[in-house]
PASEBA-1860 file (N, C-alpha, C; in nm, 3 decimals):
! residues 82
1> MLLLLPYT> -0.472/8.086/4.003/-0.380/8.188/3.956/-0.277/8.214/4.064 ~ -0.153/8.225/4.024/-0.043/8.248/4.116/-0.032/8.395/4.148 ~ -0.038/8.428/4.274/-0.024/8.566/4.316/0.119/8.590/4.359 ~ 0.186/8.682/4.295/0.325/8.710/4.326/0.335/8.834/4.414 ~ 0.417/8.823/4.515/0.442/8.937/4.602/0.553/9.023/4.542 ~ 0.553/9.150/4.575/0.668/9.230/4.534/0.796/9.173/4.596 ~ 0.907/9.193/4.528/1.034/9.132/4.568/1.073/9.169/4.711 ~ 1.057/9.293/4.749/1.096/9.336/4.884/1.008/9.271/4.990
9> EYLRRIVE> 0.880/9.256/4.960/0.789/9.190/5.055/0.826/9.043/5.071 ~ 0.861/8.979/4.960/0.903/8.839/4.964/1.027/8.822/5.051 ~ 1.126/8.907/5.032/1.249/8.899/5.112/1.221/8.927/5.259 ~ 1.132/9.021/5.287/1.099/9.052/5.426/1.035/8.931/5.494 ~ 0.950/8.862/5.422/0.882/8.746/5.481/0.975/8.625/5.496 ~ 1.068/8.608/5.405/1.153/8.489/5.410/1.255/8.496/5.524 ~ 1.292/8.615/5.567/1.392/8.626/5.674/1.330/8.632/5.813 ~ 1.201/8.611/5.824/1.140/8.600/5.957/1.193/8.473/6.023
17> PRNVADIV> 1.215/8.477/6.153/1.277/8.362/6.222/1.204/8.229/6.201 ~ 1.073/8.231/6.202/0.999/8.106/6.185/1.021/8.048/6.044 ~ 1.023/8.133/5.943/1.044/8.086/5.807/1.186/8.031/5.789 ~ 1.283/8.097/5.847/1.421/8.048/5.840/1.432/7.914/5.910 ~ 1.367/7.901/6.025/1.369/7.774/6.098/1.303/7.663/6.016 ~ 1.194/7.693/5.947/1.128/7.593/5.862/1.219/7.549/5.748 ~ 1.285/7.643/5.685/1.375/7.611/5.574/1.491/7.524/5.622 ~ 1.550/7.560/5.735/1.662/7.482/5.790/1.615/7.342/5.829
25> FVFLLVYG> 1.497/7.332/5.891/1.445/7.201/5.933/1.422/7.110/5.813 ~ 1.360/7.162/5.708/1.334/7.080/5.589/1.466/7.041/5.523 ~ 1.561/7.133/5.517/1.691/7.101/5.460/1.759/6.987/5.536 ~ 1.760/6.997/5.670/1.824/6.893/5.751/1.751/6.759/5.739 ~ 1.620/6.763/5.730/1.543/6.640/5.715/1.574/6.571/5.582 ~ 1.572/6.646/5.474/1.601/6.588/5.343/1.746/6.541/5.337 ~ 1.838/6.619/5.391/1.979/6.581/5.392/2.000/6.451/5.470 ~ 1.934/6.439/5.585/1.947/6.318/5.666/1.893/6.195/5.595
33> VLKLLRGT> 1.780/6.209/5.528/1.722/6.095/5.456/1.813/6.055/5.340 ~ 1.863/6.153/5.265/1.952/6.121/5.153/2.082/6.059/5.201 ~ 2.134/6.106/5.313/2.257/6.048/5.369/2.232/5.904/5.416 ~ 2.115/5.879/5.471/2.080/5.746/5.518/2.065/5.647/5.401 ~ 2.008/5.693/5.290/1.984/5.605/5.175/2.107/5.586/5.088 ~ 2.201/5.675/5.094/2.316/5.673/5.003/2.396/5.543/5.019 ~ 2.417/5.476/4.907/2.497/5.355/4.906/2.426/5.230/4.951 ~ 2.296/5.236/4.969/2.221/5.117/5.012/2.135/5.067/4.896
41> RAAPMAAG> 2.076/4.950/4.916/1.986/4.896/4.814/1.854/4.972/4.810 ~ 1.827/5.052/4.911/1.703/5.130/4.913/1.710/5.252/4.823 ~ 1.828/5.292/4.782/1.843/5.412/4.699/1.771/5.400/4.565 ~ 1.786/5.289/4.490/1.711/5.280/4.365/1.559/5.278/4.385 ~ 1.514/5.217/4.495/1.371/5.216/4.524/1.322/5.357/4.555 ~ 1.400/5.433/4.630/1.362/5.571/4.660/1.359/5.655/4.533 ~ 1.453/5.630/4.443/1.453/5.702/4.315/1.329/5.666/4.233 ~ 1.290/5.541/4.234/1.170/5.499/4.163/1.044/5.561/4.221
49> IAVLVFFY> 1.036/5.567/4.352/0.922/5.631/4.417/0.919/5.779/4.383 ~ 1.036/5.843/4.380/1.042/5.985/4.344/0.994/6.007/4.201 ~ 1.029/5.917/4.110/0.982/5.929/3.971/0.831/5.913/3.965 ~ 0.776/5.818/4.039/0.631/5.800/4.041/0.560/5.923/4.098 ~ 0.614/5.979/4.204/0.556/6.100/4.263/0.563/6.215/4.163 ~ 0.675/6.226/4.090/0.689/6.332/3.990/0.586/6.315/3.880 ~ 0.567/6.194/3.829/0.468/6.172/3.723/0.326/6.196/3.774 ~ 0.300/6.161/3.899/0.169/6.190/3.956/0.146/6.340/3.962
57> WLSENKIS> 0.246/6.414/4.011/0.235/6.559/4.018/0.219/6.618/3.878 ~ 0.294/6.565/3.784/0.287/6.613/3.647/0.147/6.590/3.589 ~ 0.091/6.474/3.615/-0.041/6.444/3.560/-0.150/6.527/3.626 ~ -0.133/6.561/3.751/-0.233/6.641/3.821/-0.226/6.789/3.785 ~ -0.107/6.838/3.752/-0.089/6.982/3.738/-0.055/7.031/3.599 ~ 0.009/6.950/3.519/0.067/7.005/3.397/0.011/6.950/3.267 ~ -0.036/6.827/3.265/-0.076/6.771/3.138/-0.221/6.725/3.143 ~ -0.279/6.708/3.026/-0.420/6.672/3.017/-0.440/6.525/3.057
65> PHWSSFLA> -0.562/6.488/3.090/-0.590/6.348/3.125/-0.555/6.249/3.014 ~ -0.567/6.291/2.889/-0.533/6.202/2.779/-0.387/6.160/2.787 ~ -0.297/6.252/2.810/-0.154/6.219/2.817/-0.121/6.139/2.941 ~ -0.187/6.167/3.053/-0.158/6.089/3.174/-0.201/5.943/3.157 ~ -0.314/5.919/3.087/-0.354/5.780/3.064/-0.259/5.713/2.966 ~ -0.209/5.788/2.868/-0.111/5.734/2.775/0.018/5.696/2.848 ~ 0.063/5.782/2.940/0.185/5.751/3.017/0.164/5.628/3.103 ~ 0.047/5.615/3.165/0.020/5.498/3.249/0.014/5.372/3.164
73> MDSSTLAS> -0.048/5.379/3.049/-0.056/5.263/2.961/0.083/5.225/2.911 ~ 0.163/5.324/2.875/0.296/5.298/2.823/0.384/5.233/2.930 ~ 0.379/5.283/3.054/0.464/5.227/3.159/0.418/5.086/3.196 ~ 0.288/5.058/3.194/0.241/4.923/3.225/0.280/4.827/3.114 ~ 0.282/4.875/2.991/0.325/4.790/2.879/0.472/4.754/2.894 ~ 0.551/4.852/2.934/0.694/4.825/2.955/0.716/4.730/3.070 ~ 0.637/4.743/3.175/0.654/4.656/3.291/0.615/4.512/3.260 ~ 0.515/4.494/3.175/0.472/4.357/3.143/0.572/4.285/3.052
81> RS> 0.652/4.361/2.979/0.750/4.298/2.889/0.874/4.252/2.961 ~ 0.904/4.309/3.075/1.030/4.270/3.142/1.012/4.156/3.239
END
């Protein structure tokens, strides 16, 4: 179950120096990786990996095992045809 903090408590915690530093660090890291991949042949591969990670996350958190096995079967069927 997701526990939500009151809005003022959330804002108080997010503006702490360590949290701001974490947010800036992650932003710069993601920005640097995207800038490095932009315009290269690695960009489509990174997009494919991101889609796989998204489907993995989706199967673990959002949908039942029946649908995740259906998605895996469907994608393997498509891969074998090409």
